[in-house]
C-alpha positions as CSV (number, residue, x, y, z in Angstrom):
1,M,0.0,0.0,0.0
2,D,1.1,3.5,-0.8
3,F,2.9,5.2,2.2
4,N,0.3,8.0,2.2
5,L,-2.5,5.5,2.8
6,Q,-1.0,2.9,5.0
7,H,-1.5,4.8,8.3
8,K,-5.2,5.5,7.6
9,Y,-6.2,2.2,6.0
10,R,-5.6,-1.5,6.5
11,K,-5.5,-4.0,3.7
12,S,-6.6,-7.7,3.9
13,Q,-7.7,-10.4,1.5
14,I,-10.4,-13.1,1.8
15,N,-10.6,-15.5,-1.1
16,G,-11.1,-13.3,-4.2
17,T,-11.6,-10.0,-2.5
18,I,-9.1,-7.5,-1.4
19,Y,-10.4,-5.2,1.4
20,V,-9.1,-1.8,2.1
21,T,-10.8,-0.5,5.3
22,T,-10.5,2.6,7.3
23,C,-8.6,2.6,10.6
24,Q,-10.9,5.2,12.1
25,T,-13.0,4.4,15.1
26,L,-16.7,5.0,14.2
27,A,-19.8,5.4,16.3
28,A,-21.7,2.1,16.6
29,E,-24.8,3.5,14.8
30,Q,-22.8,4.8,11.9
31,L,-20.8,1.6,11.7
32,A,-24.0,-0.5,11.6
33,D,-25.4,1.7,8.8
34,L,-22.2,1.3,6.8
35,E,-22.1,-2.4,7.4
36,S,-25.6,-2.7,5.9
37,G,-24.3,-1.2,2.7
38,A,-25.3,2.4,3.1
39,G,-23.9,4.7,0.4
40,E,-22.3,1.8,-1.6
41,L,-21.0,2.5,-5.1
42,F,-20.3,0.0,-7.8
43,L,-17.1,0.5,-9.8
44,T,-16.9,-1.3,-13.1
45,R,-14.7,-1.7,-16.2
46,I,-11.6,-1.7,-14.1
47,H,-8.5,-2.7,-16.1
48,K,-7.1,-6.1,-15.1
49,R,-3.7,-4.5,-14.2
50,S,-5.3,-1.9,-11.9
51,T,-4.8,-2.3,-8.2
52,P,-6.7,-1.2,-5.1
53,D,-4.1,1.5,-4.5
54,H,-4.8,3.0,-7.9
55,I,-8.5,3.2,-7.0
56,M,-7.9,4.5,-3.5
57,Q,-5.5,7.3,-4.6
58,V,-8.4,8.8,-6.6
59,A,-11.3,7.9,-4.3
60,I,-9.8,9.7,-1.2
61,E,-9.8,13.0,-3.1
62,L,-13.5,13.2,-2.3
63,G,-13.3,12.2,1.3
64,D,-12.5,9.5,3.8
65,V,-13.3,6.0,2.5
66,Y,-14.9,3.4,4.8
67,M,-14.2,0.4,2.6
68,L,-13.1,-0.7,-0.8
69,R,-13.9,-4.3,-1.9
70,F,-11.7,-5.0,-4.9
71,K,-12.4,-8.2,-6.7
72,I,-9.5,-10.3,-8.1
73,D,-9.2,-13.6,-10.0
74,F,-7.0,-16.6,-9.2
75,S,-3.9,-14.8,-10.8
76,G,-4.4,-11.8,-8.6
77,C,-5.6,-9.5,-11.4
78,S,-8.7,-7.4,-11.2
79,R,-11.9,-9.0,-12.2
80,G,-13.1,-5.7,-13.5
81,Y,-15.2,-4.4,-10.7
82,A,-15.2,-3.3,-7.0
83,Y,-17.4,-1.8,-4.4
84,L,-16.7,1.5,-2.6
85,Q,-18.2,3.2,0.4
86,Y,-17.3,6.6,2.0
87,I,-17.6,7.1,5.7
88,D,-19.9,10.0,5.1
89,V,-22.7,8.4,3.0
90,Q,-23.6,11.9,1.7
91,H,-20.5,11.6,-0.5
92,K,-22.4,9.1,-2.6
93,A,-24.2,11.8,-4.6
94,L,-21.0,13.8,-5.2
95,A,-19.1,10.6,-6.2
96,L,-21.8,9.7,-8.7
97,E,-21.5,13.1,-10.2
98,I,-17.7,13.6,-10.5
99,L,-15.7,10.5,-9.4
100,Q,-15.8,8.9,-12.9
101,H,-14.3,12.1,-14.3
102,R,-11.6,12.0,-11.6
103,F,-10.7,8.4,-12.7
104,R,-10.4,9.5,-16.3
105,V,-8.1,12.3,-15.3
106,A,-5.9,9.7,-13.6
107,R,-6.0,7.6,-16.8
108,L,-8.3,5.0,-15.2
109,K,-11.3,4.2,-17.4
110,V,-13.5,3.2,-14.4
111,Q,-17.2,3.7,-14.5
112,V,-19.1,4.6,-11.3
113,R,-22.6,3.4,-10.7
114,E,-25.0,3.2,-7.7
115,S,-24.7,-0.3,-6.1
116,R,-27.8,-2.4,-6.0
117,N,-26.5,-3.8,-2.7
118,R,-28.2,-7.2,-3.4
119,K,-28.4,-9.1,-0.2
120,T,-31.3,-11.6,-0.5
121,L,-31.0,-15.1,-1.8
122,V,-33.7,-17.6,-3.0
123,L,-33.4,-21.2,-2.1
124,N,-35.9,-23.6,-3.8
125,N,-36.6,-27.2,-4.6
126,V,-35.6,-28.4,-1.1
127,N,-38.0,-31.4,-0.9
128,H,-36.6,-33.6,2.0
129,L,-35.9,-31.1,4.8
130,T,-38.3,-29.2,7.1
131,P,-38.0,-25.4,7.4
132,L,-36.2,-25.8,10.7
133,Q,-33.7,-28.3,9.2
134,V,-33.1,-25.8,6.4
135,H,-32.5,-23.1,9.0
136,Q,-29.9,-25.3,10.8
137,E,-28.1,-26.1,7.5
138,L,-28.0,-22.4,6.7
139,R,-26.5,-21.6,10.1
140,L,-23.6,-23.9,9.3
141,V,-22.7,-21.5,6.4
142,G,-23.1,-18.2,8.2
143,H,-25.4,-15.8,10.0
144,Y,-28.4,-14.5,8.1
145,I,-30.6,-11.7,9.3
146,K,-34.0,-13.1,8.3
147,L,-35.3,-16.3,6.7
148,S,-38.8,-16.1,5.2
149,V,-40.4,-19.4,4.2
150,Y,-43.4,-19.7,1.9
151,E,-45.4,-22.8,1.4
152,Y,-46.6,-22.7,-2.3
153,Q,-47.8,-26.3,-2.3
154,P,-48.3,-28.7,0.7
155,Q,-44.9,-29.2,2.2
156,R,-43.2,-27.4,-0.7
157,Y,-41.4,-24.2,0.3
158,I,-39.5,-21.2,-1.2
159,Y,-36.9,-19.8,1.1
160,L,-35.8,-16.1,1.0
161,I,-32.6,-15.5,2.9
162,L,-31.7,-11.9,3.9
163,Y,-28.1,-11.1,4.8
164,R,-26.6,-8.0,6.4
165,N,-25.1,-6.7,3.2
166,N,-24.1,-7.7,-0.4
167,D,-20.6,-8.9,0.7
168,E,-22.1,-11.5,3.2
169,A,-24.8,-12.5,0.8
170,A,-22.2,-13.1,-2.0
171,L,-20.0,-15.2,0.3
172,A,-23.1,-17.2,1.4
173,H,-24.1,-17.7,-2.2
174,H,-20.7,-19.1,-3.1
175,M,-20.6,-21.4,-0.1
176,L,-24.1,-22.6,-0.5
177,R,-23.5,-23.5,-4.1
178,T,-20.8,-25.9,-2.9
179,R,-23.2,-27.5,-0.4
180,M,-26.3,-27.9,-2.5
181,S,-26.2,-31.6,-2.1
182,N,-27.1,-31.1,1.5
183,F,-30.4,-29.6,0.4
184,G,-31.3,-32.3,-2.1
185,A,-30.5,-33.3,-5.7
186,N,-32.8,-30.6,-7.3
187,A,-32.2,-27.7,-4.9
188,F,-30.7,-24.5,-6.2
189,I,-29.7,-21.1,-4.8
190,D,-29.9,-17.8,-6.7
191,W,-30.3,-14.0,-6.1
192,L,-33.8,-12.8,-5.4
193,D,-34.0,-10.7,-8.6
194,K,-32.7,-13.6,-10.7
195,G,-34.4,-16.6,-9.1
196,Q,-37.7,-18.2,-9.6
197,P,-40.5,-15.7,-8.8
198,L,-42.9,-16.2,-6.0
199,D,-46.5,-17.3,-6.6
200,K,-48.7,-14.5,-7.8
201,D,-50.8,-14.8,-4.7
202,Q,-47.9,-14.1,-2.4
203,P,-47.2,-10.5,-1.1
204,V,-45.3,-8.2,-3.5
205,D,-42.7,-7.5,-0.8
206,P,-42.2,-10.9,1.0
207,L,-39.6,-9.5,3.3
208,S,-41.9,-6.9,4.8
209,T,-44.0,-9.5,6.7
210,D,-44.2,-9.3,10.5
211,C,-45.1,-12.9,11.1
212,C,-41.6,-13.7,12.3
213,V,-40.6,-16.3,15.0
214,Q,-37.5,-15.5,17.0
215,L,-35.0,-18.3,16.9
216,P,-32.3,-18.8,19.5
217,R,-28.8,-17.8,18.4
218,N,-27.3,-21.1,19.7
219,G,-29.0,-22.9,16.8
220,H,-31.3,-25.1,18.8
221,A,-34.5,-26.1,17.0
222,L,-37.9,-24.9,18.0
223,D,-40.9,-27.2,18.6
224,L,-43.0,-27.2,15.4
225,E,-46.1,-26.6,17.6
226,Q,-44.7,-23.1,18.1
227,L,-45.2,-22.4,14.4
228,Q,-48.8,-23.7,13.9
229,N,-50.4,-20.3,14.4
230,V,-48.4,-18.4,11.8
231,P,-51.0,-17.7,9.1
232,D,-49.3,-16.9,5.8
233,C,-45.7,-17.8,6.1
234,I,-42.9,-18.9,8.4
235,C,-40.3,-16.2,9.1
236,F,-37.2,-16.8,11.2
237,R,-35.1,-14.1,12.8
238,I,-31.9,-14.7,14.7
């Protein structure tokens, strides 16, 4: 990392992502907002030889960065895209207006877009597990925020899994794809806006339902009798 950045930011790598994160101590409420993806920008068309340092040298001209998630391939080269957040989420509007021009001045043909911050996955065609068994399998992969379960046919369910942010959802998506055999031969996982749509009789916004059952964080199963009075869906929170 460039000497001018190393005292304000720390760099780490997890699988195919290089993280450049602020060293500042942030208030708990502000940190929770940023960790949920607030103010996130999507950077695309990054040259394969570009590095996180190249991106950061330009990005910090507009303000303090909270996190850069820079995607790389097996050879360590850029996969062409990254995600950027400023500590002050109000910088998002300014960045959308002028950051792309700043990159061009620096001879980086990076395009700046608003991130969709996708964080909901769809799990379907799980035919041999109960919803609580699915919950326990999901907990082996990671912590989700909310699991909504819709019965579209007798004992046939669609599962909507909400994660804290796109980063955690993407990691879960990757890990779940490697564990699909645990959910059955025909099971599949996809993003909500790409997966199989819900039945037309289901609510337009399935994640807005309030019929949630609180699950213990230690992963112990609940008695199914506790779920009998839920009218339209089963929704788990942890």
